[in-house]
N, C-alpha and C positions, 0 to 999 in steps of 0.2 A: 624371848617369849617361849613359852612351853605350852603346846596343846592349844595355841590360840588365846590363851589367858595369861594375864601379867603377873607373875609370881616373883616376889623380891628374890628368890633362892635361884631363879634362872637368868637372872639378868647379869651381864659382865660386871665386874667390880671396877670401881674407878672413882674419881672425885664427884662425879654426878651420877652414880649408879641408881640411886632412888627413883629420880623423876627429873624431868627436864625443867631446870629453874629459870629458864628465860619466859615461862608463862605461869600463871597462877595454878596451884594443885587442884585439880578437880577430883572431888569424893562425892560419889553417887550413894545418897543415904536410901536405903531400900530399892536400889536399882533406880530406873527411870519412871519413879512413881507418879509423874504427872501424866504419863500416857498410858500406863498399865497398872494394875494392882500392885501395891507395895509388897516387896519381898517374894514375887512370884519370877518364874523362869523368864517369861518375855521381858519383865521389867530389867532383869540381870543383862540379859542379851542386849537389848536396846541401849542400856547405858555403857556397855562395853563397845558396841558398834558406834556410839555416839562420841567416843573418845574419852571416857572417864578413866582417870589414873588408878583410882581404887573403888571398890563397891563395898560399902558397909552393909552387912547383912544380919537381920536378927533371926536367933535361934531360940525356940521356945519349947519346952517339954510339954507333951500332950499327955492325956490321961491315959492312952495305952502304952505309953513310953516310947 
């Protein structure tokens, strides 16, 4: 792990380097959107602390770029 976040580039390489295959893969779409507003920092932090393997986030261009 690097800086408290899970980045694939920071994990040691090996046969199961991407995730623990003994349990289902957990992907948080928009963070923990059931508890916090979707795609907000609190939602991402809660998803990470809840044990999500990956967090899918949405990036959108605004009118002010």
